[in-house]
N, C-alpha and C positions, 0 to 999 in steps of 0.2 A: 368230562367222559368222552371215551373213546367213540368213534361212528364205523361202524361196520359197513363195509360193500355194499353195493345191493345187491338181492339175492337174483340169479336169472332167470329169463323168463322162458316159457316153450319158443319163442322165435329167436333165444338166443340159442338154445338146445340147435335146432336147426339146423342155424346157421356154422354152428360151430361144427355139425358134423360134416357139411358142403364146404366149407372151409375154415381151418381155426386160426390162417393168422387176421380173417375179416374179424372172427369172432373178438381175439384180443382186442382189435382196434377199436371197437364197439365197446368193450366193458371199459377199457381208458377213456375214451371220451367220455363215458357218461359218471366214471369218476371226477375229470377234471372239472365237469358242469357244477358236482354238487359242492365240489371248493370254490370253487368261483361265486357259487349265489353263497356260500353260507358266510363269503368276506366282509368284515366290517372295518371299513377304513380308520384311523387312527383319526382318535380327537383331537390334537395336534399336530401344525404345521411344522414344517422343519426348521425354518426360522419363527419362532413367538411375536417378537415384533411387527410382524404383516396376518398376525391369525384372527385377526377381526373380532374375536372373544369380548367377553363382557367388560373387560377392563381398557381394550385396546381398538374400539367398535372406531371410536371416531380420527383415529389417524390416517393422515391424506395418505393416495399412492397414486402415479401418475404413468401413464403407457404412452403420453404423449413424444412426438422426435423434440430433440431438442432446441429445433426455430419455431417450433408448435408453442413449447412450453413457456418461454419467455414472448412471444411474439402482442399478446393480447395485453398486457402490463409494461409493458419496456420502456414505452415514451410515459405513463406516468409516474413510473419508478426512476426516470431519469429527470423528469419537473421536478420529482419532490426531493431528492437528494440536494437538486441546485437549491433548492429551497433552502434546507435545511443548512448550508453551506453559506448563503445570506445570514441565519438568524441564530444558530447555535454553533457553538464554538467547540464544542466537542466535536462538528464535524468538518470545518472550517481550519483547525488548530492541525489534526493528524493528517489530513493533505497536503497541509504546507512542510509541515515534519518531512513527508512522506519524500515532498518534490526536494527539499532542502538535503535530503540524505543519499538521493537517486543521482539529482544532476545537479545542484549543487550552482556554482557559478559558471556550469555547462559541462559537457563530455567534450575534452582535445582529442583531435587527432593529429597523433606522429607516427610519420611512414617509417615500416621495419624491413623494407626490402634489402635481399640480402644477396652479396654478390655469391657464384655459381661456383662451386668449390673443384679443384683444379682436376677431379676424377670425375667431374661429370661428362655426358657425349658433346658432341656438336651437329647434335641430327634436328635442333633448334638453335635460333640464336641466343647468346650468352649474355648474361648479364655479368658485368667485370665492376670491379671495386669501386673505379671511378663515378661509372655510370649507374651504379644504388646508392653512393653519397651524393649525386647531383640531382637523380631524381628525386631522392627525400630531401632533402634541401629543397626544391622550386615546389614540390609537392604541399609540405605544409605551408611554405610560404605564400603559395596562391589558396590554398583551403582558409589560410586565417584570413587573408584578405577575401575571399568569398563570404565568409561566414558573416563579415558586418552589413552586408547587404542582400542575405538570405532571404530574409521577408518579401515578400510580391508590393507589400506595401509599401514595405519602406521603416515599420516601424519595430519591428524585433530584429534584431541578431538571431541565428541558428542556435545560440545557447536559448534563447529567450523563446523561440517554438520552442524547445526542445523541454523548457517546462511548462510551458501551458501545455504541448500534448502528452506530459507526464501527468500532470493535476486533474487532464481528463479521462487520460487511459489508466489510473492507478486509483482516481477518487471519484468525481461527480457523474463521470458515463459511463467508464467501462472499456470506450474504444477513443480514439481520435482519428482523425481524416483529413491527410496531407497530399496534398495536389501541386507537380511536378507541370511548372510554366513555363514560357518561352518569353520572357519580357523584350519590349522592341526599346525601350532606356538606354542610352546612349553611353553612359557614366558606368555600367557596369563592366565587373571583368569577364564574366560570359552571360549569354541568355537566359542561361538557367535557375531557377528561383523557385521559392515554395511559397503555398495559400493553404493557411490554415482553417479549417473549416469545421463548424458545427455539424454532429452526426447526424441533426435532427433533416437535414437536408436530404441525405442519402436515401431517397422514397422510391417504392414504383409506384410508376404511372398508373392511374385506374385503366386505363385503357389494355397493359399488359399485365393486369392482373392475375388473369389466367394463364398466361405462359408458363409453363414450368421451367425453363431455363432461367425467369429470374425471379430472386427471393431477397426481399429486403430492401430492393434496391440495386442491386447485383446481380450484373449477367454473364451466367456459367458458359463454358463450350464441352464440348462431350466427356473430356477428362474431367470437368469439375474444377479447372483454371478460372478463376475470374477475368472474365473478357471486356465486358464494359459496366461503368458505374452511374447511375442517372442520378443527378446532383439537379437540387432547385437551384434554379436561378436567383431567387429570394427566399430568406429564410420565413419556415411560413408562422415565426410569432409575430414577424412585423404587420403583417396583412394577411386578410382572409383570401385563401386561393381557393376558388370555388370549385373548379373541376381538377387542376393540377391535369391539366393536359400533358400528351408527348412534348410539344410545346412549350411548353413552361422547365422544360427539364435539359441540360445540357449533357449529353451523353457522351464522357469521358472514358474513353479507352483506355484500360489496364496498364499498357505498355508504350513507350515510346517506338517508332518502327527501327531503333538499332536494339530491339530489346530489351533495352534497359525499364526497370518499372518508372512509370510514369506517378501510379496514385498507391500510397502507403495509407493503407486500412489496417490499422492495429487495434488489436482486442485479444483479450488474452480467454481463448475457450474453457469451457469447463467440459463440456461432452466431447464425442467428435460427431461430425458432421456439423458443428454449430458455427452458424455463419456472420450470426451478427453476437455484439459482448454489452453486458448491464453492469452495473456498479457493486462493484466488491463489497459495498455496504450492504445490499439487498440481505445478507442472511441475518446480519447485526440488528435492522431497525427494529425489529419488534421490540427487543428488548431494550434497543434506545426510547424508543418511546413511551415503554413502558418506565423507564426511569424519569424521564421527564415528566410524565403525569405524577409519580412517585414524588417526585420533587416538589411540583408544586401544590401536591394536594400537605407537604409537610408544612411548605411556607406560608400556607395561609392558615394553619393549625397553627404555625408560628405568631402569625400574624392576631388571628382570635386570643389565644391566650396570653398575647400580649398586652388585649386591649384591655382583658378583665383582669379588675384590680381585688375584689372581694366576691363571698359571697354569703349572704346572711341565710342562716339557719334559724327557723322558727316548728316550735310544737302544733300553732296556732295558725295553720295553711290559711283559712277562711279570715279572720280577723286580718291579718298581714294585707292580703289584696284590699280591704277598706279601707286604709287609712292612708291619707292625703291631706291637705292644709300645709302653711306655712311654719305655725309653732301648736306647740299641745293644745286641747280643747280644755273645756269643762269638762271634769269627769272621765279626764283621759284615763285610762287605765282600771276605773273603778271597776268594779265586778259588775258584770253586767254589763258593760259600755261597750264592749265588743273592741274597745282599746282605740277609736276611733279619731281623728285628729293627730296623730305624728304624722312628721315627716316623711316623704320617701325621697332620698337623692339618687341618681343616678351617676356622679361623675364624684371626682374629689377634689378637692384645694387645701393649697399648704395650712397649715397648722388647723384646720378643721375636726370640730370633735361629732361622733355621730351617737343619736340619740337611742340607745335600743333598748324594746320594752324585757320585762323581765323572762320573756319565755323564750327570746331570741340571742343568737351566740352569732360573731364575724368569723369566717375563715378566708385569711387574703391567698390570692391567687400563688403559684410558684411554676410557675410555666415551667415542664421538661421538654421544651419542641428544639430541633430533632430532638425525637429518642436515639435513647444510646445505640441502637443496631443502624440510625441513620447509613451514618458510613461504609461499613459492610455489607449492606444489601445494594446501598450503589454499586457500589464496587463489582459483586458478582453480577451488576444489570450489567455495566460496563466491559464484562469480559466476552461477552457475545459478540457486538460491533468490534473488539480488538482483535479478537479471533478471525473474525469475518474477512477484516482486509489483512489479517496475518502481522499484527505489532504487538507486542506487551502491553496489555492493560496500563502501564504506569507511564509509557512513551503516547499512549490515547488522552489522558489524563492527567499528566504531567506531576503524577501525585508521587512524587521520592524521597516522600516523611519514612523516618526509622527503616532504611536501607543501609547495608554495611557495605565496604568494597565489593567481596564478592556478590553480594547480589546485584549492585547497580552495573557490576560487568557483565554478566550473566544476565542481565536484560539488556544490556546492549549490543551485546556480540547477538541476543537471535534480531535486535530491531536490524543492525547491520547484515545479518542475512540474508533476511526479507528484501534489505535494500539493494543488494549486491547482484538477486535475481532478478530483480527489475530492470539494473542498470544493464546484464546482460542481454535483458530483451529487446531495450531498448537501443543498445549498440548493433544487436544483430539484423533489429526491421526497421531503424529507421536511419542509423549514421550511416552505416556502411552501405545501404542502398545510395543515400544520397552522397555519398562520398565518389560513389564508382560513377554516378551519373556526373560531377564537379569534375572527375578526369577525364572523362570523356569528350565532357567538353573542353575541355584543356588542351587535348591530345587534336582536337577537331580545328580550334582556332591557331592550333601549330603556336604556342604559348611555351612549351619544353622545349621547339629546336629554335626559336628563335634567342635560348640562352644556352645552346650550346649542347643542348640534351635530344637526344637519340633513341630516347627506350623502343626497344622491339614489342608496339603494344599487340600489336595481334599475336603473334604466335606466341607472348608470355603474360597476358593478360592480368589473369590469378598471382602469380607471382608480381609484380610491380601492382600489387591491390594489395600486398599485405601491409597490416597497418594494425597499431593497439591503441586505444578509448583510456585515454585520462579524466576519470571524471574528477572535476576541481570543488570537493567533498570538504569542506570544514569538520574534521572532527580531534580532538583534541581527548587527549587521555585521562582515564580516573585516575590512576596513579601513576604519575609521568615517571619516579623512580624503577619502579617494579616492573614499568612496563618497557622502559628504554633499557633497563638492565636484558628484559626477557627478548628484544627484539635486536640486542646487540649478541647476544649465545645464539639466536638461528641467523644472523648473520654471517658470525664466526664459523658453521658449520655446514652453510650453502643450502639452508633450508628454502632462503627468503635471498631476492636479491635488494639492491636499492633504490631499483626501480618499484618494486611493486611497495615498498616502503615507504619514497615520496608518495605513492599513487593513493595511498592509505590515507596519506596526509592533505590531500587533493595538490597538491604540487606537482612538477614535470623537473622531470630528472636531469635533461640535460638544463633547461630554466633554472634551475639547481646548483648542479654541478656550475655553472657559469657564475653566478653569483658567489659561492664558494669560493671558487678561485679567484674573483677580482677581491674579496674579502682578504685573501691570505697572501695575495701579490700588496695590496694597501697596507696589510700590518707589517710587514717586511719593510717597503719602502720605510713606513715613520722609524721602525725600528733603529734602523740604519739612521737616519736623519737625527733622531735624539736620542741614540745609544740607549735606547732602553732594550726590554724585554716583556712581553706582553706574558699576563699569566696563563700560562694552561689548564685544561680540566683537573679540578680538585682530583685525588687522588683517593678510589676505593680504599675504605678504612680495613686493615687487617683485618682475620678472624679473632686472632690470639693477639693478647695484649700483651706486650715484653715488661717484664718485672721492672715495678714503678721505683724500686728502692734500688737495683742495681742502674738506672739512669736520670738518677734524681740530678738534676743541676744546682750547683750553689745561688744564692742571691748573685753574686756578683757576675758569673758565670752567664747567667740570663740576661744579666744591665747589657754585658759586652755583647754578646748574640743579638742582641734589638738594636742595640748603637749599629754595629757592620750589616743590619738587613738597612735599616736607613739609610745610609750613606751609600751604600750597594744599589 
């Protein structure tokens, strides 16, 4: 029903005579007021999922900041995932597989310093071909030598530290902490080395809890850049530290005096302004816990079903409960006797016969545990943890049954894709900063100059630090014939390079080509020494076969050709 505007009052008539514009504004304001008063908001919100109606009242939401949302349970979550890694193969196995495909035997550095083109200007010192080649050679050699003693405690190589950092970052903790130290040992190439610590030691002293610039053990400057890291001198799990005063901490500056990174704190933030990381298993732990409980329930149900041999059915339960004794007694089974005296047994023996009353029958147990839907339900539950850590469920559970080539290849490509992203993070946040520190120390110690290299370090630092990092990862092809042909096509069409192909197989291009050159030279020398010819690769079969009748050999011709091949 259409609503009419309100009727004018006597005051409205007086105002209209004095000022018509004032009367018009007064009438318009009254109409707007009535419309607002009669407005009824919609019963549904824009987003139905947060409507808090009868079917969605219990879904949670948070308005906490990124740090506040994880601060309360971060330590408990980290400890829980660590315990699962000890006890549960569905956690320990995926972490190890991620490390094996992200790091493998280690991510190796290969210098890619390029000489300046002729058209480059002369404002800054030039890098000629000789300087580029010599710098790359000695940089790789020094880096390989330093990697063997990269660990401050001399337990791991740089590649071993990469594996430990990767397992903590992408597995149990969601974060990892490395500190650049200056060692006083005389047998090191350079004093610079690394100390890998558990992030439990990164905490805020009690005396600094109210300091707004210190968050979760990290002090930030006015621009939000990490300035100081507060590291407990002892792990909190070794002994109870009652006070955790400021003197219980080591205040480690984030940068060296030359501006290079001293502290490498790695974590994968989910939200902006997040300063600490947490385990990627977090989003899938509830499904994993449900899977373990369901598996345990099915296991006990299967054990109980297996222990139950048979069940006796009777139409006289009261008589059944009164049976006792070893042999039938007098009057047993007679009318009115109640059937007392029949033997009751609770186990089976070989060849034993049971004595049943006329109103009893036996039903042997046929256990069907686990039930037919057990495998499918478990697979659905493990999809949560698999999606949480971004790997396929087949890789998480190592269940490769009923998969063809296309399925397996799709799954592996998905898994390799997530590993490549993780590799890129490790390279940019761990490998490159460490390499920059190592080269800076090599320059400071004059090791390049002693070997006849005069790199323009101060003016061309970024150009001299150019490098590629090759993961030594063992990845075999699913179908070698198909994938080798596809790779050959990509190389022929300049879609990929031999360097990329070797890197995907965990090989270094220089080392691979040197090995291949030595093999070819050895084969050539043996051919000349013994007067033989090594067989070449098998030729690809033609798409269309020639006419068999037109090229059919006689038996004598085949024998002659075979004999000539043997003599040759």
